[in-house]
C-alpha positions as a Markdown table, in Angstrom:
| # | Residue | x | y | z |
|---|---|---|---|---|
| 1 | Met | 13.3 | 21.0 | -12.5 |
| 2 | Phe | 17.1 | 21.6 | -13.6 |
| 3 | Tyr | 19.8 | 22.7 | -10.5 |
| 4 | Lys | 23.2 | 24.0 | -10.7 |
| 5 | Asn | 23.9 | 22.8 | -7.6 |
| 6 | Cys | 22.2 | 19.5 | -6.0 |
| 7 | Lys | 22.0 | 19.4 | -2.1 |
| 8 | Pro | 23.8 | 17.9 | -0.2 |
| 9 | Phe | 22.8 | 14.2 | 1.7 |
| 10 | Pro | 22.4 | 15.4 | 5.5 |
| 11 | Asn | 25.4 | 14.8 | 7.8 |
| 12 | Asn | 23.4 | 12.7 | 9.7 |
| 13 | Phe | 21.7 | 10.3 | 6.6 |
| 14 | Leu | 20.8 | 6.7 | 7.3 |
| 15 | Trp | 22.9 | 4.7 | 4.7 |
| 16 | Gly | 21.6 | 1.7 | 5.8 |
| 17 | Ala | 20.9 | -1.6 | 3.9 |
| 18 | Ser | 17.7 | -4.6 | 4.6 |
| 19 | Thr | 16.9 | -8.0 | 4.8 |
| 20 | Ser | 14.4 | -10.2 | 6.0 |
| 21 | Ala | 14.2 | -12.9 | 8.9 |
| 22 | Tyr | 13.1 | -15.4 | 6.4 |
| 23 | Gln | 15.6 | -14.9 | 3.6 |
| 24 | Val | 18.4 | -14.9 | 5.2 |
| 25 | Glu | 18.4 | -16.4 | 8.9 |
| 26 | Gly | 18.0 | -19.7 | 8.3 |
| 27 | Ala | 17.5 | -22.6 | 11.6 |
| 28 | Tyr | 14.2 | -22.5 | 11.0 |
| 29 | Asp | 13.4 | -25.0 | 13.5 |
| 30 | Glu | 16.0 | -24.6 | 16.6 |
| 31 | Asp | 16.1 | -23.1 | 20.0 |
| 32 | Gly | 11.9 | -22.5 | 20.3 |
| 33 | Lys | 11.4 | -21.4 | 17.0 |
| 34 | Gly | 8.2 | -22.3 | 15.8 |
| 35 | Phe | 6.6 | -22.5 | 11.9 |
| 36 | Ser | 6.1 | -19.4 | 9.8 |
| 37 | Ile | 3.5 | -19.8 | 6.4 |
| 38 | Gln | 7.1 | -19.1 | 4.5 |
| 39 | Asp | 7.6 | -22.3 | 6.1 |
| 40 | Leu | 5.4 | -23.8 | 3.4 |
| 41 | His | 7.6 | -22.8 | 0.9 |
| 42 | His | 9.0 | -26.2 | -0.5 |
| 43 | Pro | 10.1 | -25.6 | -4.8 |
| 44 | Lys | 11.6 | -28.5 | -6.2 |
| 45 | Asp | 14.2 | -26.8 | -8.3 |
| 46 | Ile | 15.1 | -23.9 | -5.9 |
| 47 | Ala | 15.9 | -22.8 | -2.1 |
| 48 | Asp | 14.4 | -22.9 | 0.6 |
| 49 | Phe | 14.5 | -21.1 | 4.3 |
| 50 | Lys | 15.6 | -23.5 | 6.7 |
| 51 | Val | 19.1 | -22.7 | 6.4 |
| 52 | Ala | 18.8 | -19.1 | 3.9 |
| 53 | Ser | 22.0 | -17.6 | 4.2 |
| 54 | Asp | 22.6 | -18.4 | 8.0 |
| 55 | His | 22.6 | -15.7 | 9.4 |
| 56 | Tyr | 21.4 | -16.9 | 12.6 |
| 57 | His | 25.0 | -18.5 | 12.9 |
| 58 | His | 26.9 | -16.2 | 11.4 |
| 59 | Met | 25.6 | -13.1 | 13.1 |
| 60 | Lys | 28.6 | -11.6 | 14.8 |
| 61 | Glu | 30.6 | -12.5 | 11.5 |
| 62 | Asp | 27.9 | -10.6 | 9.4 |
| 63 | Val | 28.0 | -7.7 | 11.6 |
| 64 | Lys | 31.7 | -7.0 | 11.0 |
| 65 | Leu | 30.8 | -6.8 | 7.3 |
| 66 | Met | 28.6 | -4.3 | 8.2 |
| 67 | Ala | 30.8 | -2.0 | 9.9 |
| 68 | Glu | 33.4 | -3.0 | 7.5 |
| 69 | Leu | 30.9 | -1.5 | 4.5 |
| 70 | Gly | 30.6 | 1.9 | 7.3 |
| 71 | Leu | 26.7 | 1.0 | 7.3 |
| 72 | Arg | 25.2 | 3.8 | 9.5 |
| 73 | Ala | 22.1 | 1.6 | 9.7 |
| 74 | Tyr | 20.5 | -2.4 | 9.1 |
| 75 | Arg | 17.1 | -2.6 | 8.9 |
| 76 | Phe | 16.0 | -6.3 | 9.4 |
| 77 | Ser | 12.9 | -8.3 | 10.5 |
| 78 | Ile | 12.4 | -9.9 | 14.1 |
| 79 | Ser | 10.3 | -13.3 | 13.4 |
| 80 | Trp | 7.5 | -13.5 | 14.7 |
| 81 | Val | 7.6 | -17.2 | 15.9 |
| 82 | Arg | 11.1 | -16.6 | 17.3 |
| 83 | Ile | 9.6 | -14.7 | 20.2 |
| 84 | Leu | 5.9 | -16.3 | 20.1 |
| 85 | Pro | 6.3 | -20.0 | 18.3 |
| 86 | Lys | 2.7 | -20.5 | 17.8 |
| 87 | Gly | 2.3 | -16.7 | 16.9 |
| 88 | Glu | 0.5 | -15.4 | 20.9 |
| 89 | Gly | 1.0 | -17.4 | 24.3 |
| 90 | Glu | 3.9 | -18.7 | 26.4 |
| 91 | Val | 7.4 | -16.3 | 25.3 |
| 92 | Asn | 10.6 | -18.2 | 23.5 |
| 93 | Glu | 13.6 | -16.3 | 25.9 |
| 94 | Lys | 16.2 | -17.7 | 23.4 |
| 95 | Gly | 14.1 | -15.9 | 20.3 |
| 96 | Ile | 14.6 | -13.0 | 22.8 |
| 97 | Ala | 18.0 | -13.4 | 23.5 |
| 98 | Phe | 19.3 | -14.1 | 19.3 |
| 99 | Tyr | 17.6 | -10.6 | 18.8 |
| 100 | Asn | 18.9 | -8.8 | 21.6 |
| 101 | Glu | 22.7 | -9.9 | 21.0 |
| 102 | Leu | 21.9 | -8.6 | 17.6 |
| 103 | Ile | 21.5 | -5.4 | 18.5 |
| 104 | Asp | 23.6 | -5.3 | 21.3 |
| 105 | Glu | 26.2 | -5.8 | 18.2 |
| 106 | Leu | 24.6 | -3.6 | 16.2 |
| 107 | Ile | 25.2 | -0.4 | 18.5 |
| 108 | Ala | 28.2 | -1.9 | 19.7 |
| 109 | His | 29.8 | -1.2 | 16.0 |
| 110 | Gly | 27.9 | 2.1 | 15.6 |
| 111 | Ile | 24.9 | 0.5 | 13.4 |
| 112 | Glu | 21.3 | 1.9 | 13.8 |
| 113 | Pro | 18.9 | -0.9 | 14.3 |
| 114 | Ile | 15.8 | -0.8 | 12.5 |
| 115 | Val | 13.8 | -2.9 | 13.0 |
| 116 | Thr | 10.4 | -4.6 | 10.8 |
| 117 | Met | 7.7 | -6.1 | 13.0 |
| 118 | Tyr | 6.1 | -7.9 | 10.1 |
| 119 | His | 8.0 | -9.2 | 7.2 |
| 120 | Phe | 5.2 | -11.6 | 5.3 |
| 121 | Asp | 6.4 | -14.9 | 8.0 |
| 122 | Leu | 2.4 | -14.9 | 9.2 |
| 123 | Pro | 2.5 | -17.7 | 12.1 |
| 124 | Leu | 1.5 | -20.8 | 10.7 |
| 125 | Ala | -0.5 | -21.1 | 14.0 |
| 126 | Leu | -2.3 | -18.4 | 13.3 |
| 127 | His | -2.6 | -19.0 | 9.8 |
| 128 | Glu | -4.7 | -21.9 | 10.8 |
| 129 | Lys | -6.6 | -19.9 | 12.9 |
| 130 | Gly | -8.0 | -17.8 | 10.0 |
| 131 | Gly | -4.8 | -15.7 | 9.9 |
| 132 | Trp | -5.6 | -11.8 | 9.2 |
| 133 | Asn | -9.3 | -13.0 | 8.4 |
| 134 | Asn | -9.7 | -13.3 | 12.2 |
| 135 | Arg | -9.8 | -10.8 | 14.1 |
| 136 | Asp | -8.0 | -12.3 | 17.1 |
| 137 | Thr | -4.8 | -12.1 | 14.9 |
| 138 | Ile | -5.0 | -7.9 | 15.5 |
| 139 | Lys | -4.6 | -9.0 | 19.3 |
| 140 | Ala | -2.4 | -11.3 | 19.2 |
| 141 | Phe | 0.3 | -8.5 | 16.8 |
| 142 | Glu | -0.8 | -6.1 | 19.8 |
| 143 | Val | 0.9 | -8.5 | 22.5 |
| 144 | Tyr | 3.5 | -9.2 | 19.8 |
| 145 | Ala | 4.2 | -5.6 | 19.5 |
| 146 | Glu | 4.5 | -5.1 | 23.3 |
| 147 | Ile | 7.0 | -7.4 | 23.9 |
| 148 | Leu | 8.9 | -6.3 | 21.2 |
| 149 | Phe | 8.8 | -2.8 | 22.8 |
| 150 | Lys | 9.9 | -3.9 | 26.4 |
| 151 | Ala | 12.5 | -6.2 | 25.2 |
| 152 | Tyr | 13.8 | -3.8 | 22.8 |
| 153 | Gly | 12.9 | -0.5 | 22.8 |
| 154 | Asp | 15.4 | 0.7 | 25.6 |
| 155 | Arg | 17.7 | 0.5 | 22.4 |
| 156 | Val | 15.9 | 0.4 | 19.0 |
| 157 | Lys | 14.9 | 3.8 | 18.0 |
| 158 | Tyr | 13.0 | 2.8 | 14.8 |
| 159 | Trp | 9.9 | 0.3 | 14.5 |
| 160 | Leu | 8.9 | -0.3 | 10.9 |
| 161 | Thr | 5.1 | -2.1 | 11.1 |
| 162 | Ile | 4.1 | -4.4 | 8.3 |
| 163 | Asn | 6.3 | -5.1 | 5.2 |
| 164 | Glu | 4.6 | -4.5 | 2.3 |
| 165 | Gln | 0.7 | -5.1 | 3.2 |
| 166 | Asn | 0.0 | -3.6 | -0.6 |
| 167 | Val | 1.7 | -6.4 | -2.0 |
| 168 | Met | 0.1 | -9.2 | 0.4 |
| 169 | Ile | -2.7 | -7.6 | -0.4 |
| 170 | Asn | -2.5 | -7.1 | -4.2 |
| 171 | His | -0.5 | -10.8 | -4.4 |
| 172 | Pro | -2.4 | -12.6 | -2.1 |
| 173 | Asn | -0.4 | -16.2 | -2.1 |
| 174 | Ala | 2.0 | -14.0 | -0.2 |
| 175 | Met | -0.5 | -14.3 | 2.8 |
| 176 | Asn | -2.1 | -17.1 | 1.8 |
| 177 | Pro | -0.6 | -20.2 | 0.8 |
| 178 | Gly | -2.7 | -22.4 | -0.5 |
| 179 | Lys | -5.8 | -20.1 | -1.3 |
| 180 | Asn | -7.2 | -18.2 | -3.5 |
| 181 | Pro | -8.8 | -15.6 | -1.3 |
| 182 | Ser | -12.0 | -13.7 | -2.8 |
| 183 | Lys | -11.4 | -9.7 | -3.0 |
| 184 | Lys | -13.6 | -9.0 | -0.3 |
| 185 | Glu | -11.8 | -11.1 | 2.5 |
| 186 | Leu | -8.1 | -9.5 | 1.0 |
| 187 | Tyr | -10.1 | -6.4 | 2.4 |
| 188 | Gln | -10.8 | -7.6 | 5.3 |
| 189 | Gln | -7.5 | -8.6 | 5.9 |
| 190 | Cys | -6.4 | -5.7 | 4.4 |
| 191 | His | -8.0 | -3.4 | 7.5 |
| 192 | Asn | -7.4 | -6.1 | 10.5 |
| 193 | Met | -4.0 | -5.1 | 9.0 |
| 194 | Phe | -4.6 | -1.6 | 9.4 |
| 195 | Val | -6.0 | -1.8 | 12.8 |
| 196 | Ala | -3.1 | -3.7 | 14.0 |
| 197 | Ser | -0.3 | -1.4 | 12.7 |
| 198 | Ala | -2.5 | 1.4 | 14.4 |
| 199 | Lys | -2.5 | -0.1 | 17.7 |
| 200 | Ala | 0.9 | -1.1 | 17.5 |
| 201 | Ile | 1.8 | 2.2 | 16.3 |
| 202 | Lys | -0.2 | 4.1 | 20.0 |
| 203 | Leu | 1.6 | 1.2 | 21.7 |
| 204 | Cys | 5.2 | 2.5 | 20.5 |
| 205 | His | 4.7 | 6.4 | 21.1 |
| 206 | Gln | 3.6 | 5.0 | 24.6 |
| 207 | Leu | 6.4 | 2.3 | 25.8 |
| 208 | Val | 9.1 | 3.3 | 23.6 |
| 209 | Pro | 10.0 | 7.3 | 24.5 |
| 210 | Asn | 12.2 | 8.1 | 21.6 |
| 211 | Gly | 10.7 | 5.8 | 19.0 |
| 212 | Lys | 9.9 | 6.3 | 15.9 |
| 213 | Ile | 7.5 | 3.9 | 14.0 |
| 214 | Gly | 6.0 | 3.7 | 10.6 |
| 215 | Pro | 4.7 | 1.6 | 7.4 |
| 216 | Ala | 6.6 | 0.1 | 5.3 |
| 217 | Pro | 4.6 | -0.6 | 1.5 |
| 218 | Asn | 6.1 | -0.7 | -1.4 |
| 219 | Ile | 5.5 | 2.1 | -3.3 |
| 220 | Thr | 5.7 | 2.8 | -6.4 |
| 221 | Ala | 4.6 | 6.7 | -8.9 |
| 222 | Ile | 2.2 | 5.1 | -11.8 |
| 223 | Tyr | 2.3 | 6.0 | -15.6 |
| 224 | Pro | -0.9 | 6.8 | -18.1 |
| 225 | Glu | 0.6 | 4.7 | -20.9 |
| 226 | Lys | -0.2 | 7.7 | -23.3 |
| 227 | Cys | -1.4 | 11.6 | -23.3 |
| 228 | Asn | -5.2 | 10.2 | -23.1 |
| 229 | Pro | -7.4 | 11.1 | -20.6 |
| 230 | Ala | -8.8 | 8.2 | -19.8 |
| 231 | Asp | -5.5 | 6.5 | -19.8 |
| 232 | Val | -5.0 | 9.5 | -16.9 |
| 233 | Ile | -8.1 | 8.5 | -15.2 |
| 234 | Ala | -6.5 | 4.3 | -14.9 |
| 235 | Ser | -3.4 | 5.8 | -13.6 |
| 236 | Asp | -5.1 | 7.6 | -10.9 |
| 237 | Asn | -7.6 | 4.5 | -10.5 |
| 238 | Trp | -4.7 | 2.1 | -9.7 |
| 239 | Glu | -2.3 | 4.6 | -8.1 |
| 240 | Ser | -4.6 | 4.8 | -5.9 |
| 241 | Leu | -5.8 | 1.6 | -5.4 |
| 242 | Arg | -2.3 | 0.3 | -4.5 |
| 243 | Cys | 0.1 | 3.1 | -3.2 |
| 244 | Trp | -2.0 | 5.7 | -2.0 |
| 245 | Leu | -5.0 | 3.3 | 0.1 |
| 246 | Tyr | -2.1 | 2.1 | 2.5 |
| 247 | Leu | -0.8 | 5.7 | 3.2 |
| 248 | Asp | -3.8 | 7.7 | 3.3 |
| 249 | Met | -5.0 | 4.8 | 6.4 |
| 250 | Ala | -1.3 | 5.3 | 7.6 |
| 251 | Val | -1.0 | 8.5 | 7.8 |
| 252 | Tyr | -4.7 | 10.0 | 8.1 |
| 253 | Gly | -6.4 | 7.0 | 9.4 |
| 254 | Arg | -8.8 | 7.1 | 7.1 |
| 255 | Tyr | -10.1 | 5.2 | 3.6 |
| 256 | His | -9.0 | 7.1 | 0.6 |
| 257 | Ser | -12.4 | 8.5 | -1.3 |
| 258 | Leu | -11.7 | 6.6 | -4.7 |
| 259 | Val | -11.0 | 3.7 | -3.2 |
| 260 | Trp | -13.7 | 3.6 | -0.6 |
| 261 | Ser | -16.4 | 4.5 | -3.6 |
| 262 | Tyr | -14.5 | 1.2 | -6.1 |
| 263 | Leu | -15.1 | -1.0 | -2.7 |
| 264 | Glu | -18.9 | -0.3 | -2.3 |
| 265 | Glu | -19.0 | -0.6 | -5.9 |
| 266 | Lys | -17.9 | -4.2 | -6.0 |
| 267 | Gly | -19.3 | -5.1 | -2.8 |
| 268 | Tyr | -15.7 | -5.4 | -0.9 |
| 269 | Thr | -16.0 | -2.9 | 2.3 |
| 270 | Pro | -14.7 | -4.7 | 5.3 |
| 271 | Lys | -16.4 | -4.9 | 8.1 |
| 272 | Ile | -15.8 | -2.1 | 10.4 |
| 273 | Glu | -16.0 | -2.8 | 14.3 |
| 274 | Glu | -17.2 | 0.2 | 16.7 |
| 275 | Gly | -14.4 | 2.4 | 17.3 |
| 276 | Glu | -11.9 | 0.8 | 15.2 |
| 277 | Met | -12.0 | 4.1 | 13.1 |
| 278 | Glu | -11.1 | 6.0 | 16.6 |
| 279 | Ile | -8.1 | 3.9 | 16.7 |
| 280 | Leu | -7.0 | 4.2 | 12.7 |
| 281 | Ala | -7.6 | 8.2 | 13.3 |
| 282 | Glu | -4.8 | 8.5 | 16.7 |
| 283 | Ala | -2.1 | 6.3 | 15.0 |
| 284 | Lys | 0.0 | 9.0 | 13.9 |
| 285 | Pro | 3.2 | 7.4 | 12.7 |
| 286 | Asp | 6.3 | 9.5 | 12.7 |
| 287 | Phe | 7.8 | 8.7 | 9.4 |
| 288 | Leu | 7.3 | 7.0 | 6.3 |
| 289 | Gly | 9.1 | 3.6 | 4.9 |
| 290 | Val | 8.9 | 2.7 | 1.3 |
| 291 | Asn | 9.8 | -0.2 | -1.0 |
| 292 | Tyr | 10.8 | 1.2 | -4.2 |
| 293 | Tyr | 11.9 | -0.9 | -7.1 |
| 294 | Ala | 10.5 | 0.8 | -10.1 |
| 295 | Thr | 7.0 | 2.5 | -11.3 |
| 296 | Ala | 4.7 | 1.3 | -13.7 |
| 297 | Thr | 2.6 | 1.9 | -16.5 |
| 298 | Val | -1.1 | 1.3 | -17.3 |
| 299 | Ala | -4.0 | 2.1 | -20.0 |
| 300 | Ala | -7.5 | 2.6 | -19.7 |
| 301 | Ala | -9.3 | -0.3 | -19.3 |
| 302 | Lys | -11.2 | -1.7 | -22.5 |
| 303 | Asn | -13.9 | -3.9 | -21.2 |
| 304 | Asp | -13.5 | -6.4 | -23.4 |
| 305 | Gly | -13.0 | -9.3 | -21.2 |
| 306 | Asn | -9.2 | -8.9 | -21.9 |
| 307 | Asp | -8.2 | -6.4 | -18.8 |
| 308 | Cys | -6.9 | -8.9 | -17.0 |
| 309 | Gln | -4.0 | -9.6 | -18.4 |
| 310 | Pro | -1.1 | -9.8 | -15.7 |
| 311 | Arg | 2.7 | -8.5 | -16.3 |
| 312 | Asn | 5.7 | -10.4 | -14.8 |
| 313 | Gly | 8.1 | -9.3 | -12.3 |
| 314 | Asp | 7.4 | -10.1 | -8.4 |
| 315 | Gln | 6.1 | -6.6 | -6.5 |
| 316 | Gln | 5.6 | -5.4 | -10.5 |
| 317 | Val | 3.6 | -8.0 | -10.9 |
| 318 | Met | 0.0 | -6.3 | -11.9 |
| 319 | Ile | -3.4 | -7.9 | -12.9 |
| 320 | Gly | -5.4 | -6.0 | -14.4 |
| 321 | Glu | -9.1 | -5.3 | -13.6 |
| 322 | Glu | -12.8 | -4.6 | -16.3 |
| 323 | Gly | -13.5 | -0.8 | -16.0 |
| 324 | Val | -10.3 | 0.1 | -13.8 |
| 325 | Tyr | -7.4 | 0.1 | -15.1 |
| 326 | Arg | -4.9 | -2.2 | -18.1 |
| 327 | Ala | -1.7 | -2.8 | -17.6 |
| 328 | Ala | 0.6 | -1.6 | -20.5 |
| 329 | Gln | 4.2 | -1.6 | -21.3 |
| 330 | Asn | 6.8 | 1.6 | -21.0 |
| 331 | Asp | 9.0 | 1.6 | -23.9 |
| 332 | Tyr | 11.6 | 4.0 | -22.1 |
| 333 | Leu | 12.3 | 1.9 | -19.7 |
| 334 | Glu | 15.0 | -0.9 | -19.2 |
| 335 | Ile | 14.0 | -4.9 | -18.0 |
| 336 | Thr | 16.1 | -6.3 | -16.6 |
| 337 | Glu | 16.9 | -10.5 | -17.3 |
| 338 | Phe | 14.1 | -11.2 | -14.6 |
| 339 | Gly | 12.3 | -9.0 | -16.2 |
| 340 | Trp | 12.0 | -6.1 | -13.9 |
| 341 | Met | 11.5 | -2.4 | -14.9 |
| 342 | Ile | 14.2 | 0.3 | -14.1 |
| 343 | Asp | 13.4 | 3.3 | -13.2 |
| 344 | Ser | 15.4 | 5.0 | -11.7 |
| 345 | Ile | 14.0 | 8.8 | -12.1 |
| 346 | Gly | 10.9 | 7.6 | -10.8 |
| 347 | Leu | 12.4 | 7.3 | -7.8 |
| 348 | Arg | 12.3 | 10.9 | -7.3 |
| 349 | Val | 8.8 | 10.8 | -9.0 |
| 350 | Thr | 7.7 | 9.3 | -6.1 |
| 351 | Leu | 9.6 | 10.5 | -3.8 |
| 352 | Arg | 8.5 | 13.8 | -4.7 |
| 353 | Arg | 4.5 | 12.7 | -5.3 |
| 354 | Ile | 4.7 | 11.0 | -1.6 |
| 355 | Tyr | 6.3 | 14.3 | 0.4 |
| 356 | Asp | 3.9 | 16.1 | -1.5 |
| 357 | Arg | 0.8 | 14.3 | -0.4 |
| 358 | Tyr | 1.9 | 13.3 | 3.4 |
| 359 | His | 4.9 | 15.9 | 4.3 |
| 360 | Leu | 6.1 | 13.4 | 6.6 |
| 361 | Pro | 10.1 | 12.5 | 6.8 |
| 362 | Ile | 11.0 | 8.6 | 4.0 |
| 363 | Leu | 13.3 | 6.3 | 4.6 |
| 364 | Ile | 14.1 | 4.5 | 1.9 |
| 365 | Thr | 13.6 | 0.4 | 3.1 |
| 366 | Glu | 14.4 | -1.5 | 0.0 |
| 367 | Asn | 15.8 | -0.5 | -3.4 |
| 368 | Gly | 18.0 | -2.7 | -5.6 |
| 369 | Leu | 18.8 | -5.0 | -8.4 |
| 370 | Gly | 18.3 | -8.9 | -8.4 |
| 371 | Ala | 21.3 | -10.5 | -11.1 |
| 372 | Lys | 22.8 | -13.7 | -11.1 |
| 373 | Asp | 26.1 | -13.2 | -9.8 |
| 374 | Glu | 29.0 | -14.9 | -10.7 |
| 375 | Leu | 31.9 | -16.0 | -8.4 |
| 376 | Thr | 34.9 | -16.0 | -10.7 |
| 377 | Ser | 37.8 | -18.1 | -10.5 |
| 378 | Asn | 40.2 | -15.6 | -9.1 |
| 379 | Gly | 37.5 | -15.7 | -5.9 |
| 380 | Ala | 36.0 | -12.0 | -6.8 |
| 381 | Ile | 32.6 | -10.5 | -7.9 |
| 382 | His | 32.3 | -8.0 | -10.7 |
| 383 | Asp | 28.5 | -6.4 | -10.2 |
| 384 | Glu | 29.3 | -3.8 | -12.3 |
| 385 | Tyr | 25.6 | -3.4 | -13.3 |
| 386 | Arg | 24.5 | -2.6 | -9.5 |
| 387 | Ile | 27.2 | 0.3 | -9.3 |
| 388 | Asp | 25.7 | 1.7 | -11.9 |
| 389 | Tyr | 21.8 | 0.8 | -10.7 |
| 390 | Leu | 22.0 | 2.0 | -7.5 |
| 391 | Thr | 24.6 | 5.1 | -8.8 |
| 392 | Arg | 21.8 | 6.0 | -10.9 |
| 393 | His | 18.9 | 5.6 | -8.1 |
| 394 | Phe | 21.2 | 7.3 | -5.3 |
| 395 | His | 21.5 | 10.6 | -7.6 |
| 396 | Gln | 17.7 | 10.5 | -8.1 |
| 397 | Ala | 16.9 | 10.6 | -4.5 |
| 398 | Gln | 19.7 | 13.6 | -3.7 |
| 399 | Leu | 17.9 | 15.4 | -6.5 |
| 400 | Ala | 14.7 | 14.4 | -4.9 |
| 401 | Ile | 16.5 | 16.2 | -1.8 |
| 402 | Thr | 17.0 | 18.5 | -3.8 |
| 403 | Asp | 13.5 | 19.2 | -4.7 |
| 404 | Gly | 12.7 | 19.4 | -0.8 |
| 405 | Val | 11.6 | 16.1 | -0.2 |
| 406 | Asp | 12.7 | 15.2 | 3.6 |
| 407 | Leu | 14.6 | 11.4 | 3.0 |
| 408 | Ile | 16.0 | 10.2 | 5.8 |
| 409 | Gly | 18.0 | 7.3 | 4.9 |
| 410 | Tyr | 18.2 | 5.3 | 2.5 |
| 411 | Cys | 18.9 | 1.1 | 3.2 |
| 412 | Pro | 19.4 | -0.7 | -0.1 |
| 413 | Trp | 18.0 | -4.8 | -0.8 |
| 414 | Ser | 20.0 | -6.2 | 0.2 |
| 415 | Phe | 23.5 | -6.2 | 2.8 |
| 416 | Ile | 23.8 | -9.8 | 1.8 |
| 417 | Asp | 22.6 | -12.7 | -0.7 |
| 418 | Leu | 19.7 | -13.8 | 0.4 |
| 419 | Val | 16.9 | -16.3 | -0.3 |
| 420 | Ser | 14.8 | -15.0 | -3.5 |
| 421 | Thr | 11.2 | -16.4 | -2.7 |
| 422 | His | 10.9 | -17.2 | -6.7 |
| 423 | Gln | 14.3 | -17.4 | -7.7 |
| 424 | Gly | 16.8 | -18.4 | -4.8 |
| 425 | Tyr | 19.8 | -18.0 | -5.1 |
| 426 | Arg | 20.2 | -17.7 | -9.2 |
| 427 | Lys | 18.3 | -14.0 | -8.7 |
| 428 | Arg | 20.9 | -12.1 | -6.4 |
| 429 | Tyr | 21.2 | -8.7 | -4.2 |
| 430 | Gly | 23.8 | -8.6 | -1.7 |
| 431 | Phe | 27.0 | -6.8 | -1.2 |
| 432 | Val | 28.5 | -9.6 | 0.2 |
| 433 | Tyr | 28.1 | -13.0 | -1.6 |
| 434 | Val | 27.4 | -16.0 | 0.1 |
| 435 | Glu | 28.8 | -19.0 | -1.2 |
| 436 | Arg | 26.2 | -21.9 | -1.9 |
| 437 | Asp | 23.5 | -22.5 | -4.9 |
| 438 | Glu | 20.1 | -23.5 | -4.6 |
| 439 | Lys | 20.7 | -27.3 | -2.8 |
| 440 | Asp | 24.2 | -27.5 | -2.0 |
| 441 | Leu | 25.1 | -25.1 | 0.7 |
| 442 | Lys | 29.0 | -25.0 | 0.0 |
| 443 | Arg | 30.9 | -23.4 | 2.5 |
| 444 | Leu | 28.7 | -20.5 | 3.2 |
| 445 | Lys | 31.6 | -18.1 | 2.4 |
| 446 | Arg | 31.4 | -14.5 | 2.9 |
| 447 | Ile | 32.8 | -12.9 | 0.2 |
| 448 | Lys | 33.1 | -9.1 | -0.6 |
| 449 | Lys | 32.0 | -7.8 | -4.1 |
| 450 | Asp | 32.8 | -5.1 | -6.4 |
| 451 | Ser | 29.5 | -3.6 | -4.9 |
| 452 | Phe | 30.5 | -3.9 | -1.9 |
| 453 | Tyr | 33.9 | -1.4 | -1.8 |
| 454 | Trp | 31.7 | 0.9 | -4.0 |
| 455 | Tyr | 29.1 | 1.1 | -1.5 |
| 456 | Gln | 31.7 | 1.3 | 1.1 |
| 457 | Asn | 33.5 | 5.0 | -0.7 |
| 458 | Ile | 29.6 | 5.8 | -0.9 |
| 459 | Ile | 28.9 | 5.9 | 2.7 |
| 460 | Lys | 32.0 | 7.7 | 3.6 |
| 461 | Gln | 31.6 | 10.6 | 1.2 |
| 462 | Asn | 27.7 | 10.7 | 2.2 |
| 463 | Gly | 26.9 | 10.4 | -1.4 |
| 464 | Ile | 28.1 | 10.4 | -4.7 |
| 465 | Glu | 30.5 | 13.1 | -5.6 |
| 466 | Glu | 29.7 | 15.2 | -8.4 |
């Protein structure tokens, strides 16, 4: 669709930025915090999460930088084990106090807090009891959610339940360190997370009168490699398994029909307890969080024993599966130095597909470019590649709004440099540089990149000037 004039971004558009607790906070064993599965991450050559960007000790300085940037919203996660060191049981009041202080600082600077309740950092104590395979974790999450809503619901309007549940299921090392669970186990974990998320949504509506809550999966349009109808079937297969399963459950409270047929065929159907489907149907999200980085392209499975050939790229990894789909290359797209595809038009495609299916407001909760940013001799960071990347994506977001999509905000990943799970500080995303490397903490000084000043201007003018 070509438009002579694009609709402007809404006046109340939530221009923001994102982080996650375990990747930015540090202070991994301070003030009563317990251990999460992310504390098992001890790579030899890259940073772990013990100090990260030390946001825990630089919080007020960081919020002042957010205010200088002009952020209207800050999407962050709460560390489950700062609140409940064992994932359940006794509450850690110092953890409660830290997030109280953060939320108050944000509000004092006119920044809307957007809280993610769970971002990959399952409490280690719960993991040792079976993690999401254990239905007791559903109850533990429900109790944790109630604590958060009662502690912060008077000031936090926007809530996200579980970050990238689909990534945790499709790339299980994110949730099952040291173990390769069966597909049957993974889809049981998935079901249990669906129930936990639904219970949190219902609780939010009971305890936070003005609260708005939704999921935050990683959603991307899937393209067929060619016009071959068999490739179209394969793309439908993977899009349903990777994306629509998670949003259909969140919005409609039911399993996607094609996915359920797949689960039956493979013998992966989860055990569903009495009353759970009713809970899932009753829990209605107010909006949808969407993490988007790029699209994926697939071809028909050949069933020749070679369909399972992984493509690299963190969240963009595709494994392939006999009889379902085969990972394919899209020669129309650019590739970053870390092997990630770049598809700004794909953001528009994805937003249109989501809104056409669900007709709920959409908040972009992650999107950004990881790169090897360099601190120059004069103390500057010239990240014109990030500016170019976001310029193109912002333009496509505006086109999606013009298409009729109800887009309420955009929170690029990330506000500040943080620990990339696989590349540490070699791959940076932030508008703010953190002066440290993989093992040398240096001064942890905050330095504004060129993209900081660019984004500051974007927010001031409420979008890209045509």
